[in-house]
C-alpha positions in Angstrom: 94.4 8.2 -38.8 91.4 6.1 -38.2 88.5 8.0 -36.7 87.0 7.1 -33.1 83.7 6.3 -34.9 85.7 3.9 -37.3 87.4 2.3 -34.2 84.1 1.6 -32.5 82.6 0.1 -35.7 85.9 -2.3 -35.9 85.3 -3.3 -32.4 81.7 -4.1 -32.8 82.4 -6.1 -35.9 85.4 -8.0 -33.8 82.7 -8.7 -31.0 80.1 -10.0 -33.3 82.5 -12.6 -34.8 82.8 -14.3 -31.7 79.0 -14.3 -30.6 77.8 -17.5 -29.7 79.4 -20.9 -28.5 79.8 -22.4 -31.9 81.8 -19.3 -33.2 83.9 -19.1 -30.1 84.7 -23.1 -30.2 85.7 -22.5 -33.8 88.1 -19.8 -32.7 89.5 -21.9 -29.7 90.2 -24.8 -32.2 92.0 -22.2 -34.7 94.0 -21.0 -31.7 92.9 -17.6 -33.2 94.8 -14.5 -31.5 92.3 -12.1 -32.9 89.7 -13.3 -30.2 92.0 -12.8 -27.4 90.3 -10.4 -25.0 86.8 -11.1 -26.5 86.2 -14.0 -24.4 87.9 -16.9 -22.4 87.3 -20.5 -22.1 87.5 -22.9 -19.2 88.3 -26.5 -19.2 86.4 -28.5 -16.5 88.8 -31.6 -16.6 91.9 -29.4 -15.9 90.3 -26.6 -13.6 91.9 -24.1 -15.6 90.8 -21.1 -17.8 92.5 -19.9 -21.1 92.8 -17.3 -24.0 91.4 -18.5 -27.3 95.1 -18.6 -28.7 96.2 -20.8 -25.9 98.9 -23.5 -27.3 97.7 -26.3 -24.8 96.5 -29.6 -26.1 93.1 -29.1 -27.2 90.4 -29.9 -24.8 87.3 -31.9 -25.5 84.3 -29.7 -26.4 82.0 -31.3 -23.6 84.6 -30.0 -20.9 84.6 -26.6 -22.5 82.8 -23.5 -21.3 82.9 -19.7 -22.4 83.4 -16.7 -20.2 82.9 -13.0 -21.1 85.6 -12.0 -18.7 88.4 -13.3 -16.6 86.7 -12.3 -13.5 83.6 -14.4 -14.7 86.0 -17.4 -15.2 87.7 -17.2 -11.6 84.3 -16.8 -10.0 83.2 -19.9 -11.6 86.1 -21.6 -9.6 88.9 -21.7 -12.5 92.7 -20.8 -12.2 94.6 -19.3 -14.8 96.4 -21.5 -17.2 100.4 -21.3 -16.7 100.9 -21.4 -20.3 98.9 -18.7 -21.8 98.7 -16.6 -18.6 95.3 -15.1 -19.2 95.6 -13.2 -15.8 98.7 -11.2 -17.5 98.8 -8.6 -20.3 98.4 -10.1 -23.8 101.6 -11.7 -25.1 102.3 -9.1 -27.4 102.1 -6.5 -24.5 104.4 -8.7 -22.5 107.0 -9.3 -25.5 107.0 -5.4 -26.3 108.0 -4.7 -22.7 110.9 -7.2 -22.6 112.2 -5.9 -26.0 111.8 -2.4 -24.7 113.8 -3.3 -21.4 116.4 -5.1 -23.8 116.8 -1.5 -25.9 117.4 0.3 -22.9 120.2 -1.9 -21.9 121.7 -1.6 -25.3 121.2 2.2 -25.2 122.8 2.4 -21.9 125.8 0.2 -22.7 129.2 1.8 -23.7 129.8 -1.5 -25.8 126.8 -3.4 -27.3 126.0 -6.4 -24.9 126.2 -9.9 -26.7 122.9 -11.9 -27.4 123.5 -14.2 -24.3 124.0 -11.1 -21.9 120.7 -9.4 -23.1 118.7 -12.8 -22.9 119.9 -13.5 -19.3 118.9 -9.9 -18.4 115.7 -9.9 -19.6 114.8 -13.7 -18.5 114.4 -15.6 -21.7 116.3 -17.7 -23.5 118.8 -17.0 -26.3 116.8 -18.4 -29.1 113.5 -17.0 -28.1 114.9 -13.6 -27.2 116.3 -13.2 -30.8 113.1 -14.3 -32.5 110.9 -12.0 -30.1 113.1 -8.9 -30.9 113.2 -9.4 -34.5 109.4 -9.9 -34.6 108.7 -6.9 -32.3 111.3 -4.5 -34.2 111.8 -5.9 -37.4 115.4 -6.0 -37.0 118.0 -8.1 -34.9 119.4 -7.1 -31.6 122.7 -6.6 -33.4 121.3 -4.5 -36.1 119.6 -2.4 -33.5 122.9 -1.9 -31.6 124.6 -1.1 -34.8 122.1 1.5 -35.5 122.3 3.0 -32.0 126.1 3.3 -32.1 125.6 4.8 -35.9 123.5 7.5 -34.1 126.1 8.0 -31.5 128.8 8.2 -34.0 126.8 11.1 -35.8 126.1 12.8 -32.7 129.8 12.3 -31.4 131.3 13.5 -34.6 129.4 16.8 -34.1 130.2 17.2 -30.3 133.7 15.4 -29.7 137.2 17.2 -29.9 138.5 14.5 -32.4 137.3 11.8 -34.7 139.0 9.5 -32.5 137.3 10.5 -29.4 133.9 10.3 -31.3 134.9 6.9 -32.3 135.5 5.5 -28.8 132.3 7.5 -27.5 130.3 5.6 -29.9 131.6 2.2 -28.8 133.9 1.3 -31.6 137.2 -0.4 -30.4 138.6 -0.8 -33.9 139.2 2.1 -36.0 139.3 -0.3 -38.9 135.8 -1.2 -38.5 134.7 2.3 -37.6 136.1 3.7 -40.9 134.9 0.8 -42.8 131.3 1.3 -41.8 131.2 5.1 -42.0 130.9 5.9 -45.8 127.6 3.6 -45.7 126.2 5.5 -42.6 127.4 9.1 -43.4 128.0 9.1 -47.2 131.5 10.6 -46.6 134.4 10.4 -44.4 134.1 10.8 -40.7 136.2 14.0 -41.0 134.0 15.5 -43.6 130.7 14.6 -41.8 132.2 16.1 -38.6 132.8 19.3 -40.6 129.1 19.5 -41.9 130.2 18.1 -45.0 133.3 20.4 -45.4 135.3 19.1 -48.4 132.7 16.9 -49.8 131.4 17.8 -53.3 127.8 17.4 -54.0 126.4 18.3 -57.5 122.9 19.2 -57.8 120.2 20.6 -60.1 116.8 21.6 -60.1 114.3 20.5 -62.9 110.7 20.4 -63.3 108.4 17.4 -63.7 104.6 16.8 -63.7 104.8 16.8 -59.7 106.4 20.1 -59.2 110.1 20.9 -58.7 112.4 18.3 -58.3 116.2 18.4 -57.0 118.7 15.8 -57.9 121.8 15.7 -55.9 124.9 13.4 -56.2 128.3 12.3 -54.4 130.7 10.7 -56.1 129.1 7.5 -55.0 126.0 8.2 -56.7 122.6 9.8 -56.5 122.1 10.9 -52.8 118.8 12.7 -53.1 115.7 13.0 -55.2 113.5 15.7 -53.6 110.3 17.0 -54.8 108.3 20.0 -53.6 106.3 23.0 -55.0 109.0 25.6 -54.1 112.5 25.1 -55.4 113.8 27.1 -52.6 112.4 24.7 -50.3 114.6 22.0 -51.9 117.7 23.9 -51.8 117.4 24.6 -48.3 116.6 21.0 -47.3 120.0 20.1 -49.1 121.8 22.9 -47.6 120.6 21.7 -44.1 121.5 18.4 -44.5 125.4 19.3 -45.2 125.7 22.9 -44.5 129.5 23.0 -45.0 129.7 20.9 -48.2 130.8 22.1 -51.5 127.3 22.4 -53.4 128.1 22.5 -56.9 125.1 23.6 -59.3 124.3 24.4 -63.0 126.8 22.1 -64.5 125.6 21.4 -68.1 126.6 17.8 -67.8 124.7 17.1 -64.5 121.5 18.5 -66.4 121.4 15.2 -68.3 121.1 13.2 -65.0 118.2 15.4 -63.8 116.8 14.6 -67.3 117.0 11.1 -66.8 115.4 11.3 -63.3 112.6 13.3 -64.6 112.1 10.6 -67.3 112.0 8.2 -64.5 109.4 10.1 -62.6 107.2 10.7 -65.5 107.5 7.0 -66.5 108.3 4.8 -63.7 108.2 1.5 -65.4 111.5 2.5 -67.3 113.3 2.4 -64.1 116.5 4.4 -63.2 119.8 2.6 -64.3 122.0 5.4 -62.3 124.1 4.5 -59.4 122.5 5.4 -56.0 124.2 6.5 -52.9 121.9 4.9 -50.4 122.5 5.7 -46.8 120.8 4.3 -43.8 120.8 1.3 -41.3 121.1 -2.1 -42.5 117.5 -2.5 -42.0 116.5 0.4 -43.9 118.7 -0.4 -46.7 117.3 -4.1 -46.8 113.7 -2.6 -46.8 114.5 -0.1 -49.8 116.1 -2.8 -51.7 113.0 -4.8 -51.5 110.9 -1.8 -52.4 112.8 -1.4 -55.8 111.9 -4.9 -56.6 108.2 -3.9 -56.6 107.2 -3.6 -60.2 105.3 -0.4 -61.4 101.6 -0.7 -61.2 101.6 -3.1 -58.3 101.1 -2.0 -54.7 101.7 -3.7 -51.5 100.4 -3.2 -47.9 102.9 -2.5 -45.0 102.1 -5.9 -43.6 102.9 -7.4 -47.1 106.2 -5.4 -47.5 107.0 -6.6 -44.0 106.6 -10.3 -45.0 108.8 -9.5 -48.1 111.6 -8.2 -46.1 111.5 -11.2 -43.9 110.0 -9.5 -40.7 106.2 -10.6 -40.7 105.4 -8.6 -37.5 107.4 -5.4 -38.7 104.8 -3.3 -40.1 105.6 -0.3 -38.1 109.3 -0.7 -38.5 108.9 -1.0 -42.4 106.8 2.2 -42.4 109.5 4.0 -40.6 112.1 3.0 -43.3 109.7 4.2 -45.8 109.6 7.5 -44.1 113.2 7.8 -44.2 113.8 7.4 -47.8 115.1 10.4 -49.2 115.0 9.3 -53.1 111.6 9.7 -54.3 110.3 7.4 -57.0 113.8 5.9 -57.4 112.9 3.9 -54.2 109.3 3.5 -54.8 107.8 3.8 -51.3 104.8 5.3 -53.1 103.7 1.6 -53.7 102.9 0.8 -50.1 99.5 1.4 -49.2 97.2 0.6 -46.1 95.7 -2.9 -45.5 92.6 -2.0 -46.9 94.4 -0.3 -50.0 93.7 3.4 -49.0 96.6 5.7 -49.3 98.8 6.6 -46.1 101.3 9.4 -45.6 103.9 10.1 -48.1 107.1 12.2 -47.6 106.2 14.2 -50.8 102.5 14.6 -50.2 99.7 12.0 -50.5 98.3 13.9 -53.7 101.7 13.2 -55.4 101.6 9.6 -54.3 98.0 9.3 -55.7 99.3 10.8 -59.1 102.1 8.3 -59.2 100.0 5.4 -58.8 97.3 6.4 -61.2 100.2 6.8 -63.7 101.7 3.6 -63.2 97.9 2.0 -63.4 97.8 3.7 -66.7 94.9 6.1 -65.8 
């Protein structure tokens, strides 16, 4: 986490970038959103004041004056621009508040509201709302609603008397759709999930690699977990906690070969892993994980760059969450994602292991 001293230094650097009328005028001409909150400008011919990023038609330089605060602009006799609303919170905050309101509506609804209903409820156009929601959260309103319904489905399977009750409690009106979606979200049938994995067979084995102990587990669909830790017992407990009533099958000679191939991939990530994966998660998480698998060994990307690759330029926080949810170490290479300045951020299996993997891929 960035230190307070670092934050102060960054603020000073930002402030210095907009000192002087010529630098401020350049920011206005570029509609630089980074200058918002650092200064405001007024236009004598229209009598309004604006944020530097205002999308209004550019004013003539001779009509423009700069102000260090909104209060200073208003004391000089200028009124707020109706387009950029400089007297209100920044656009990003207003959009975040609108999206938060929409999320609460989705969370509270028994059935997912359609796009038109949500847009009307929050007071923006259908097209603008859809674009705004995706920019803020990294996913579409429909994907968010599906993820919430999946969460309710998981909770309901543990709490409701029957699978049918859980289905309706989660907002599914069609049993066909419910059962079609459940394998990708649960990794097994709803009945088996409700029973804590009872009836599901999960093969696993523990091996050793240069990063410590490694546990590899598979369902019939493919490898569902690659976990790394210093303590093998921790890895087994993690698997047991995920499916407390599943039939865990260990120590099979043929499965040791699967572990060996996974260890080989950990030691030499550039060779990849040509075994099927049982990748479980929301549609957005799976999209992030697929993009991660396309990043070649030896290359790193920032969270912002990963968000661009996924198609959600403002979704860095959302893709970071998807990275944190990844349960397939190295096979889905979230270790190749770093901070914008190139420094290492958190890693589910430890920052030291992340550094070791990156050094290995860089040939160090």
